[in-house]
C-alpha positions in Angstrom: 13.7 4.3 -20.6 15.3 8.0 -20.1 19.0 7.6 -18.3 16.7 10.0 -15.5 14.2 7.2 -15.6 16.6 4.3 -15.3 18.9 6.0 -12.3 15.1 7.1 -10.1 13.8 3.8 -10.9 17.4 2.0 -9.7 17.3 4.2 -6.9 13.6 3.5 -5.3 14.5 0.4 -5.9 17.3 0.3 -3.7 16.3 2.0 -1.3 13.3 -0.3 -0.5 15.6 -3.1 -0.2 18.4 -1.4 2.4 16.7 1.3 3.6 18.0 5.3 2.6 20.7 5.5 4.9 22.9 3.5 3.1 22.1 3.8 0.2 25.0 6.2 -2.0 25.1 8.5 -4.7 28.0 6.6 -5.9 25.9 3.1 -4.9 23.0 3.9 -7.2 25.6 4.9 -10.1 27.7 2.0 -10.0 24.3 -0.4 -9.9 22.8 1.7 -12.8 25.9 0.7 -14.9 27.1 5.4 -15.4 29.6 7.2 -13.1 28.2 9.2 -10.3 28.9 12.7 -12.9 26.3 11.4 -15.1 23.4 10.8 -11.7 24.8 14.1 -10.4 23.7 15.8 -13.9 20.1 14.2 -13.5 19.6 15.0 -9.7 20.9 17.5 -7.4 21.9 15.3 -4.3 20.4 12.1 -2.7 17.3 14.4 -0.8 16.2 15.0 -4.5 15.8 11.6 -5.7 13.8 10.7 -2.4 11.4 13.0 -2.9 10.9 12.2 -6.9 10.9 8.6 -5.5 8.5 8.8 -3.6 6.8 10.7 -5.7 7.1 8.0 -8.3 5.5 5.1 -5.6 2.3 7.5 -5.0 1.8 7.6 -8.4 2.1 4.2 -8.7 0.0 3.4 -6.0 -2.4 5.5 -6.9 -2.6 4.0 -10.5 -3.5 0.6 -9.1 -5.8 1.8 -7.3 -7.7 3.0 -10.2 -6.9 -0.1 -12.0 -8.4 -2.0 -9.3 -11.6 0.0 -8.6 -12.2 -0.3 -12.9 -11.3 -3.6 -13.3 -13.5 -5.5 -10.1 -16.2 -6.6 -10.7 -17.9 -6.0 -7.7 -17.1 -4.1 -4.3 -15.4 -6.9 -2.6 -13.5 -8.0 -5.1 -11.6 -4.4 -6.0 -11.0 -4.7 -2.1 -9.1 -7.7 -2.8 -7.1 -6.6 -5.4 -6.7 -3.0 -3.7 -5.5 -5.4 -0.7 -2.8 -7.7 -2.8 -1.4 -4.8 -4.1 -0.2 -3.6 -0.9 0.9 -6.5 0.2 2.9 -6.5 -2.8 4.1 -3.6 -1.5 4.6 -3.9 2.3 7.2 -7.2 1.1 9.2 -5.3 -1.1 9.4 -2.2 1.1 12.8 -2.4 4.2 10.1 -1.0 7.3 13.6 1.2 7.8 12.8 3.6 4.8 9.7 4.7 6.1 11.2 5.4 9.6 14.1 7.8 7.3 11.9 9.0 5.4 9.8 10.3 9.0 13.2 11.5 10.7 15.2 12.6 7.9 12.9 13.4 4.7 10.1 16.2 5.7 8.9 17.2 2.7 9.0 13.0 1.1 6.8 12.3 4.4 4.0 15.1 4.1 3.8 13.5 0.6 3.2 10.1 2.1 0.8 12.4 4.6 -1.4 13.5 2.0 -1.6 10.1 0.1 -3.0 8.3 3.0 -5.3 11.4 3.7 -6.6 12.1 0.5 -5.6 9.1 -1.4 -5.9 5.5 0.9 -9.2 7.6 3.0 -10.4 8.5 -0.2 -10.3 4.8 -1.9 -11.7 3.0 1.2 -14.3 5.3 2.0 -15.2 4.9 -2.1 -15.4 1.3 -2.0 -17.4 1.2 1.0 -20.3 3.4 -1.0 -19.9 0.9 -4.3 -20.6 -1.5 -1.2 -23.2 -0.7 0.2 -24.9 0.2 -3.4 -24.2 -3.0 -4.7 -25.9 -4.4 -1.1 -22.7 -6.4 -0.3 -22.1 -3.9 3.1 -25.0 -3.0 5.5 -26.1 0.3 4.8 -26.2 1.4 8.5 -22.3 2.0 8.7 -20.6 5.5 9.6 -18.4 5.3 7.1 -15.7 7.9 8.4 -14.9 5.6 11.5 -14.8 2.6 9.8 -12.7 4.1 7.0 -10.0 5.2 9.3 -10.3 2.1 11.4 -9.8 0.2 7.7 -6.4 2.2 6.8 -5.1 1.8 10.7 -5.4 -1.8 9.8 -3.3 -2.0 6.9 -0.7 0.2 8.8 -0.1 -2.2 11.9 0.1 -4.8 8.8 3.4 -3.3 8.5 4.6 -2.3 11.6 7.0 -4.3 13.0 6.9 -3.4 16.4 3.1 -4.6 16.4 4.1 -8.4 14.4 7.2 -9.1 14.4 8.5 -10.4 11.5 10.0 -13.7 13.9 6.2 -13.8 15.0 4.1 -13.4 12.1 3.6 -14.1 8.7 3.4 -11.2 6.6 0.7 -12.6 4.5 -1.3 -14.4 7.0 -1.7 -11.2 9.4 -3.0 -9.5 6.0 -5.8 -12.1 5.4 -6.6 -12.5 9.0 -7.4 -8.5 9.2 -8.9 -8.4 5.7 -10.7 -11.4 6.2 -12.1 -9.8 9.6 -13.3 -6.0 8.1 -15.3 -7.8 5.1 -17.2 -9.8 7.4 -17.4 -7.4 10.1 -19.2 -4.5 7.1 -20.4 -7.1 5.1 -24.3 -8.2 4.2 -25.1 -11.8 4.7 -25.1 -12.3 1.0 -22.3 -10.5 0.9 -20.8 -13.0 3.7 -22.0 -15.7 0.8 -20.0 -14.1 -1.5 -16.7 -12.9 0.6 -16.6 -16.9 0.9 -15.4 -17.6 -2.6 -12.7 -14.5 -2.8 -11.4 -15.5 0.9 -11.1 -19.1 -0.4 -13.6 -20.5 2.9 -15.9 -22.4 2.6 -19.6 -21.1 3.2 -20.6 -23.2 5.8 -18.3 -22.1 7.9 -19.1 -18.2 7.5 -22.1 -17.3 10.1 -24.6 -16.0 8.6 -26.7 -14.8 11.6 
């Protein structure tokens, strides 16, 4: 890993843990074990670090979604893999970071919005198309509506105003909304397959 990559990796990790505003260039240099001057030799300011850090994070998420699609045995497996990746990301990201990006870093906020629109939403839609083709999802779904609904579900799962951390376990929230999403779009055969992934007993899954 080059010095520049190490700086970027360290900055992104610290932003995700502590938020952006509270992390200084000196903090980043100290964590890297290099001088602040060296940090400035590679990045003009913290805004550039934020912009590139968000770009790196979005590239990682894009690759994770692609890997889930390639490696999954079926559409429901793909959905569960992607959900786990999102859950891991949510557990390792301070909500303050996203708030500060929206407030202080418009370019990074725009990149995130574009990723949601062109990356996440498209991935959800393609998963729906795959599930329909495989016979696991109902063929009469309005994919434009359902895809946006799922996107809103994922965003709300990590919204502290919707699910305060002192009241809700993030893993349980994600499990519940995902189970209900799948059961709402699946065929009867899809319900049976989903039961295995969700670790539910098939007799508890409605087949009416």
